[in-house]
C-alpha positions as CSV (number, residue, x, y, z in Angstrom):
1,M,3.1,34.7,-45.6
2,T,3.3,38.1,-47.4
3,T,7.2,38.2,-48.6
4,A,9.6,36.4,-50.2
5,A,12.0,36.8,-47.8
6,H,12.1,33.9,-45.7
7,K,13.9,30.8,-47.0
8,T,11.1,28.4,-46.2
9,D,7.2,28.5,-47.1
10,W,4.9,28.7,-44.4
11,N,3.5,26.1,-43.1
12,P,-0.6,26.2,-43.4
13,G,-1.3,23.8,-40.8
14,A,0.9,25.3,-37.9
15,Y,-0.8,28.7,-38.9
16,A,-4.1,27.6,-38.5
17,R,-3.6,25.9,-35.5
18,F,-5.0,29.2,-33.7
19,R,-7.5,30.2,-36.5
20,D,-10.3,31.6,-34.4
21,L,-7.8,33.7,-32.1
22,R,-6.4,34.4,-35.5
23,L,-9.8,35.4,-37.1
24,R,-11.2,37.7,-34.8
25,P,-9.5,40.9,-35.2
26,G,-9.5,40.4,-39.1
27,L,-13.4,40.4,-38.4
28,D,-13.4,43.4,-36.0
29,L,-11.1,45.3,-38.5
30,L,-13.2,44.5,-41.7
31,N,-16.7,45.5,-39.2
32,A,-15.0,49.0,-38.8
33,I,-14.9,49.9,-42.6
34,D,-17.9,52.2,-43.7
35,Q,-17.1,52.9,-47.0
36,K,-17.7,50.8,-49.9
37,A,-16.4,52.6,-53.3
38,A,-16.5,51.0,-56.3
39,G,-13.5,49.0,-57.5
40,D,-12.0,45.6,-56.6
41,V,-11.4,44.3,-52.9
42,V,-8.2,43.3,-52.2
43,D,-7.1,40.9,-49.6
44,L,-3.2,41.8,-49.4
45,G,-1.2,39.2,-47.5
46,C,-4.6,36.8,-47.8
47,G,-2.6,33.9,-46.3
48,N,-4.9,30.6,-46.3
49,G,-7.7,32.5,-47.1
50,Q,-9.5,31.9,-43.5
51,L,-11.3,35.6,-44.2
52,G,-12.2,34.8,-47.6
53,P,-15.9,33.9,-46.7
54,A,-16.3,37.3,-44.8
55,L,-14.7,39.9,-47.4
56,K,-17.4,38.0,-49.8
57,A,-20.1,38.6,-47.9
58,R,-19.2,42.3,-47.6
59,A,-18.2,42.4,-51.6
60,E,-21.7,43.0,-52.8
61,G,-20.3,41.5,-55.9
62,R,-17.4,43.5,-56.6
63,Q,-14.2,41.4,-57.3
64,I,-12.5,39.4,-54.7
65,I,-8.5,39.3,-54.9
66,G,-6.1,37.4,-52.6
67,V,-2.5,38.3,-52.7
68,D,-0.1,36.6,-51.2
69,A,3.6,35.4,-51.6
70,S,3.7,32.0,-50.3
71,P,2.3,28.9,-52.6
72,A,1.2,26.8,-49.6
73,M,-0.5,29.3,-48.3
74,L,-2.5,30.2,-52.0
75,E,-3.0,26.7,-52.3
76,K,-4.8,26.5,-49.4
77,A,-7.1,30.0,-49.7
78,R,-8.0,28.3,-53.3
79,G,-9.8,25.8,-51.9
80,A,-11.8,28.5,-49.4
81,A,-13.6,29.1,-53.0
82,C,-14.2,33.1,-51.9
83,Y,-11.7,34.6,-54.2
84,D,-12.3,35.6,-57.7
85,S,-8.3,35.8,-58.4
86,L,-5.2,34.9,-56.6
87,Q,-2.0,36.3,-57.5
88,Q,1.9,35.0,-55.9
89,A,3.4,38.4,-55.6
90,D,5.6,40.3,-52.6
91,I,3.8,42.7,-51.8
92,R,6.5,45.0,-51.7
93,D,6.2,44.7,-55.5
94,W,3.0,44.1,-55.8
95,H,0.7,46.8,-58.2
96,P,-2.9,46.0,-58.8
97,R,-4.6,45.7,-62.9
98,R,-7.0,48.7,-62.1
99,A,-7.8,50.8,-58.4
100,P,-8.9,48.8,-55.7
101,G,-12.0,50.4,-53.5
102,L,-10.8,48.1,-50.8
103,I,-7.3,47.3,-49.9
104,F,-7.5,44.7,-47.0
105,S,-4.2,43.7,-44.8
106,N,-4.8,41.5,-41.9
107,A,-1.8,40.6,-40.0
108,A,0.6,40.7,-42.9
109,L,2.0,44.3,-43.1
110,H,4.6,43.9,-40.0
111,W,6.6,41.5,-42.0
112,V,7.3,43.8,-44.8
113,G,9.7,46.9,-43.9
114,E,9.8,50.7,-45.0
115,H,6.4,51.5,-44.4
116,E,7.0,55.2,-44.7
117,K,7.0,54.1,-48.7
118,L,5.0,51.3,-48.7
119,L,1.7,52.8,-47.1
120,P,1.5,56.2,-48.9
121,K,2.3,54.0,-52.2
122,L,-1.0,51.8,-51.1
123,A,-2.8,54.5,-50.5
124,R,-2.0,55.7,-54.2
125,M,-3.5,52.7,-55.9
126,L,-7.3,53.4,-54.7
127,T,-9.6,54.8,-56.5
128,R,-11.0,57.8,-55.1
129,G,-13.0,57.2,-51.8
130,G,-11.6,53.9,-51.1
131,T,-9.9,52.4,-48.3
132,L,-6.8,51.1,-47.0
133,A,-7.6,49.0,-44.0
134,I,-4.8,47.2,-42.0
135,Q,-4.4,45.2,-39.1
136,M,-1.2,44.3,-37.7
137,P,0.5,42.6,-34.3
138,H,2.1,45.5,-31.6
139,Q,3.4,42.8,-29.4
140,N,7.0,43.2,-29.8
141,K,7.7,44.6,-26.3
142,A,5.2,41.8,-24.8
143,P,8.1,38.9,-23.4
144,S,6.1,36.5,-25.5
145,H,8.1,38.3,-28.5
146,R,10.8,40.0,-26.7
147,V,12.2,37.0,-25.0
148,W,12.8,35.2,-28.5
149,L,15.1,38.5,-29.6
150,S,16.7,38.6,-25.9
151,L,17.7,35.0,-26.3
152,S,18.6,35.0,-29.6
153,E,20.8,38.0,-28.9
154,E,22.7,36.5,-26.1
155,M,23.3,32.8,-27.7
156,F,23.6,33.8,-31.1
157,A,24.7,37.1,-31.2
158,N,26.4,37.8,-34.8
159,R,23.4,36.2,-36.4
160,V,20.4,38.3,-35.2
161,E,20.6,41.1,-37.7
162,K,19.5,38.5,-40.4
163,M,17.0,37.0,-38.7
164,G,14.4,39.1,-40.3
165,T,11.2,39.4,-37.0
166,P,8.6,41.5,-38.0
167,G,7.8,45.1,-36.7
168,V,5.9,47.9,-36.6
169,M,6.1,52.0,-36.1
170,A,4.8,53.9,-33.6
171,P,1.5,55.1,-33.5
172,Q,2.3,58.7,-33.7
173,K,4.5,58.0,-36.9
174,Y,1.7,56.2,-38.9
175,E,-0.6,59.5,-38.0
176,E,1.5,61.8,-39.1
177,L,2.0,59.8,-42.4
178,L,-1.2,59.0,-43.4
179,S,-3.8,61.7,-42.0
180,P,-3.0,64.3,-44.6
181,L,-3.7,62.0,-47.1
182,G,-7.7,61.3,-46.2
183,R,-9.7,60.4,-43.5
184,F,-7.6,58.4,-41.0
185,R,-8.1,56.2,-37.9
186,L,-6.0,54.8,-35.7
187,W,-6.6,52.1,-32.5
188,E,-5.0,49.7,-30.4
189,T,-7.0,46.6,-28.9
190,E,-5.7,43.9,-26.4
191,Y,-7.2,40.7,-26.6
192,Y,-7.0,38.3,-23.6
193,Q,-6.4,34.8,-25.3
194,R,-7.2,31.9,-23.3
195,L,-4.6,29.2,-25.0
196,V,-4.9,25.7,-23.9
197,A,-3.2,23.0,-23.4
198,E,-0.4,21.9,-25.6
199,A,1.6,18.7,-24.5
200,G,5.2,18.7,-23.8
201,S,5.2,22.8,-24.5
202,H,4.3,26.0,-22.9
203,P,0.8,27.3,-25.3
204,V,2.4,30.9,-25.8
205,R,5.9,29.2,-27.3
206,R,3.3,27.4,-29.8
207,F,1.4,29.9,-30.2
208,T,4.3,32.4,-31.4
209,E,6.8,29.9,-33.1
210,S,4.7,29.5,-36.3
211,T,4.5,33.6,-37.0
212,Y,6.9,35.8,-35.0
213,A,9.4,33.3,-34.1
214,R,9.5,31.4,-37.4
215,P,12.5,33.5,-39.0
216,V,14.7,33.1,-36.2
217,L,13.9,29.5,-36.1
218,D,14.5,28.8,-39.5
219,A,18.2,30.3,-39.1
220,L,19.1,27.7,-36.2
221,N,20.0,24.0,-36.7
222,A,18.2,21.5,-34.8
223,E,20.6,21.7,-31.6
224,E,20.4,25.5,-31.4
225,K,16.7,25.5,-31.8
226,A,15.9,23.0,-29.3
227,E,18.4,24.9,-26.7
228,L,16.6,28.5,-27.3
229,I,13.2,26.9,-27.1
230,R,13.8,25.1,-24.0
231,R,15.1,28.5,-22.8
232,Y,12.4,30.4,-24.5
233,E,9.9,28.0,-22.7
234,E,11.9,28.9,-19.0
235,A,10.9,32.2,-19.3
236,M,7.5,31.9,-20.7
237,H,6.5,29.7,-17.2
238,V,7.1,32.6,-15.4
239,A,5.7,35.3,-18.0
240,Y,2.4,33.6,-18.7
241,P,1.6,31.3,-15.6
242,V,0.3,28.0,-16.6
243,R,-3.1,27.1,-15.0
244,K,-3.7,23.5,-13.5
245,D,-5.5,22.6,-16.6
246,G,-2.8,23.8,-18.4
247,S,-4.0,26.7,-20.1
248,V,-2.7,30.0,-20.3
249,L,-4.2,33.5,-20.2
250,F,-2.3,35.5,-23.0
251,P,-3.0,39.0,-23.4
252,F,-2.0,39.8,-27.1
253,R,-2.4,43.5,-28.2
254,R,-3.2,44.5,-32.0
255,M,-3.1,47.8,-34.1
256,F,-5.7,49.0,-36.8
257,L,-5.6,51.5,-39.0
258,T,-8.1,52.8,-42.0
259,L,-7.5,55.6,-44.1
260,T,-10.2,56.8,-46.7
261,V,-8.7,58.5,-49.5
């Protein structure tokens, strides 16, 4: 939802299927911010605007600006009526019109590479006393995510590098990069999510296919996609057993960091 690198736009309906599960980490990040510097509040990678109401409640009169590369997501965000302005931009190229007091990014920056350059650049945009607050999935080594790539490498070896799946750096790299710039905090939380039954599919597949697996599936034709999904689901039934009611208890790890300059 954040960059222009993907050949097809995001599907807001598919993304919103797990709205409550995707919303909670963003609220946890917002509740961890204790600085309220003067300046705009920027929702960087705002997606469909699901965190707009919470940001507005905490803004205390500051302007709220939503930034995203996806026209479809921005259209949904516009319907939330929480943003003072919405900007269509790739995060890698975006620059604020004036120094923000808060740059808030929930589940977006893992889609953008070169964090060694990007995060210090974002920090330099802030007003004095401003905060950079980021939450990103840190799930790539778990079966839910790793199997998409391992199967892709096996089945489509010459095409994997072009699929553009997201990733994050090791936690210590963020600490080394950002702690010299201000007051830095870093933590992780593993959320145990109950995914409800999905007719004809494993719930973990439904959860991951509209986000992490999206660039992988976009690169395949219908026959290739069906075979990859079939083999992925076989692996998910082993890694995440389905209960009698069809649901799955799914552990999902997320990384949080804040930097106040």
